[in-house]
N, C-alpha and C positions, 0 to 999 in steps of 0.2 A: 483119508488123512485130513487132519485139521490144522488150522493156522494157530498163531500164538493166542488168539482170543478164544480158541476152542470151537470155532465155526468152520463149516466146510468152506474151503477156499473157492472151489469151482464145482457147483452142484451137478454139472454134466459129466463129471469124472466117471469113466467106465461106460458111458453111453455113446452111441453114434447117431447124431441128429440126422434128419432127412436132408437138411441143407446146411452148408457151411459157407463162410465168407469166401466168395469167388471159387468155391469148390475145393478149397485148401484142405489138407489132411487135418484130422483132429489130433490134438496132443495135450499132454499134461504139462504143468509147469516144469517138472523135473526133466522133461524131454527137450526143452528149448536150450539154446546155447548161443554164444556170440555168432553173429551173422544171420540169425533168424529173426522173424518178426512175429510176436505173439499177439493175435487179435482177440479181443474179448468184448462181449456185449455188456452194456450198463442198463439194467432194468430199473430205472428210477427217474422220477421227475418231480421231486419234492418242491421245487421252487419255480415251477412253470408259471408263466405270466397269464393265468386265466385259461389256458388251453393245454390241458394235460394230454399225454399221448406219446411224449418223447421216449418213454420206457419201451415202446413197441418198435423203436427204430432198428435195433439190432436184428430182431426177428425178420423184419421185412427186408432189410439189406441182405440177409442170408439167402432168402428166397430169390430175390431179384438178381443178385450177382451170380448165383449158381447157374441160372438159366441164360445169362447174358453171354455175349461173344467176347467179353473181356477176359484176357488171359489171367492165370493165377500168378499174382506177383511173386517175384523171386524170394524164396525163404519164408513164405507165409505159412503159419499154422493157426488153426482155430482152437482157442483154449476154452471155449464155452462162454458162460456168462459169469460175471462177478456175483458173488453172493450179496444180497441186499436185504434190507428190512423196511418195507414200505411205510410202516407206522413209526419208525425210529430214524429220522434223518441223521442225527448226530452219530448214532451207531453205524449207520451205513457209510458215512464219510470215513470213520475210523477203519472200517473193514476195507474200503477201497484203497486207503493209504497202505494198509498192511499188504494187500494183494499186489498192488503196483510195485511195492518195494521188493517183493519176492521175485517178480518177473524181471525187474531191472537188475537185481543182484545176479541174475544168470548171465548178464551181458547181452541179452536179447533186447530188441526194441519193442516197446508196447504200442499197440494201436487199439484205442478204445472207440466203440461206436454206440451211440444211443445216449439217453439221458438229457439233462439240461445243463446249463452253465455252472451249476453248483458242484458238479463232479470235478471240474478243472483243478481247484485247489487241493482236493483230496488226492487225486492221482499224482499231481506234481509233488506233493509232500512226501509221498512214498518213494518216488524216483530220486528226489534230492537226498533222502536219507540213504539210499543205496549207492549212488554214484557221485554225489557232490553237487556243487553249484551249477546252475544252468541259466540261460536267458530264455524268455518266453516270447514267442511271436503269436499274437492272438488276433484272429480275423473275425470281427464281430461288428454289429451295428452299434453296440453300446460300449462305453468306456468303463462303466461300473466302478467309478472312482469316488463315489460319495462315501461319507463316513458310515460306520456300522449303525449309528443311531438313526441316520436318515433312511437306512434300508430296512427298518423294522416297523415303521409307523404305518401300519395298514397296507403296506405294499411289499409283500414278500419277494416279488420278482426284482426289487431294487437291491437285493443282496449285493454287497460290495465284493464281488469275486476278484476284481483286480487288486483291491487293497489286501485281500487275503493272500493273493499270490505274492505281493510285495513283502509281506511279513515272512514268507518262506525263504525268499531269496536274499543272499547277503548284500547284494547291491540294490535291493528294493526296487523302486520304480524305474531306475535307470537301466535295469535289466529286463524291462518289459517294453515290447512294441505293440501298439494297438492300431490295427489297420482296418479301415472300412467304416469308421464311425460316421454317423449322420444325425441330423436333427439338432434341436436347441439344447445346449448344455447348461445345467445349473452352475452358478458362480463357483461353487465349491469344486466341481469337476473341472472347470476351466483352469482353476489355480493348480490343481494337482496334475493336470495334463502336461504342464510345463516340465515336469520331472521325468516323464516317460517319452518314448518316441511315438508320436501320433501322426497317422496319415489318414485324412478324411476320405470318405468313399469317392468323392468327385476326383480327387487327385489320384487315387488308386486306379480308378477306371480309365482315366485319361492317359496315364503313363505308368503301367504296372512295373515294367522292368526298372525304370528309374526309381520308383518308390521302393521297390524291394531292395535294390542295391544300396540306397541310402539307409534303409532300415537295418540291413544285415551288417553294413559297415559300422553302424553305431553299436549294435549288439556284440559284435566281435571284439569290441574294445573292453567289454566287461565280462565275457564268458566265452569259453571255447566250444561249448555244446549248447544246442537249442532244443526247445520243446515247442511243437506246433499245435495250436488250438484253433479249430474252425467251428464257428457257430453258424448254423444255416440262416439265422436272422440277418446276416450280412447281405443276403440276396434281396432283390426288390420284391414287394408283396405279390406282384403278378406272377412270380415264379413259384408261388406256393409257400414262401417263407412265412413263419408265424412269429414275427417280432411284435411284441406288445409292450407299450402302445405302438401301433403301426406308424412308422415314419415314412415319408415320401422318399423316393430315390432308392439307392441300393444297386448292387451289382447284378449282372445277368450271370447265368451259369457259365457261359463262355468266358466272360471277364474273370470270373473266379478261377477258372482253369488256367487262364493266362497268368494270373498272379502265382498260382502254384507252380506253373512251368518255370517261372523266373526264379523259383526257390531251389531248382536243381543244384545239387552240389553242396548245399548248406549242411552243417553237421548236426542233423536231427537225431535224437536218441529216443524220441517218443512223439506220439501225436494222438489227437482225438477229433471226432466229428460228432457234434452234439446239436440238439435243438430241432431235429426233424420229427414232425408228427405225421406218420404215414397213414393213419386211419381216418382220413378226412375225405372219403369218397374217391372219385376218379382222379381228382387233382392231386391228392396225397399220394396215391399209388404211382401216378405218372412221375411225380417229383422224385420218388425213390429211385426210379430208373436213371434219371439225370444225375442224382447225387451219387449213384454207384460209380459214375465216371469221375466224380470229385474224389471219392474214397480211393479209387484206383490210382489217381495221380498223387494223392498224399502217400500212398503205399510206395509208389515209385521213389518219392523223396527219401523215405526211410530205407528202402532197399539199396539205394545207391550208397548210403552211408554204411549200412550193414555189411555190404560186400567188402568194405575196407577193413572189417574186423578180422583178427587172426583166426 
C-alpha cells in the first residue's frame, strides 16, 4: 500500500523484525486505533551537528529495549520505520508529515524514535493537520530561535526548528515551551525567547516539579493538547549526549526522568526522542540502555492519556 505521494509508508510492512520497541507487537497503520501508541523509527539525520549517526537510534533502541527488564508499555505497537530519502531532506520531511498525519488520524498517539531535531517540525505538521492545534513542550539544550537566514550560513545544525514549529501553530511561540536550554544566546534568540515559555537547564534541574507546573499552566491557556519533544542534547556531555557545539552543564539522566515524571497526567497526543548517536563505541551503547528508561517514561506519559480515549 502506498501513501498519497506514491511512496511506501512503512517499508517493514509484512515483515517481522528480530526486535521491536520493548518487545511490542508489530502492526500496520490500519491496525492502530484510539487508545494505542504507534511507535515508529526515524532513519535520518540530515542536519546533525557534525556527528551523524542519529539515524541508527531506532535500531539500537529496539535491540536494547527488547532484552531489558522494562515492561511493554500499555497499548504500544511497533509500526516499523518511516520511509525516508537520505539524499533528499525536503522530500523526507514531506513524507514524515504525511505518515504522521495518517497515524494521528486514527486517534492513536505517535511515538517517534531516532533522527535529529529536523524531524520535529515535519512530524508536528502532520499531527496538526490531522487533529488540530497543539502546544509543544520541547526539552533540549538549544532554543533554535534564530532566523532562517542565520541558520543557513555555513552551519546547517543552526536550523531554526523552533521557528518552524511556531509557523505551524496558530498561537505561534506562545504555544511552545523550551526546557533545558543552556549556554550563551545570541541577541536575536534572547529577544524571541520572551514570546515563548523558557526554562533554563539550571532551573529545571533544581526544581523540576515547579518548572513543569509553571510550564504546563502556561501552555494550557493556549491549547488543550500537547506534543512532547525530547532531544538527548539536553543531557550533560558526560552522559554521552552529543550536543554540538558542546555546552557546559546539562541534566543527568535521573534529572531528566524526574522532569518526565512531573509531566504525568498532561494531555500528550504524541512524542519523540531524537539526537541519540548509539554507534560511538562502548559509551554510545551504554547510553542507549539508559535512554531506554527515558523512552519508557515518555511512553508512560502517552499511555496515561491514551487510556482515557474511548
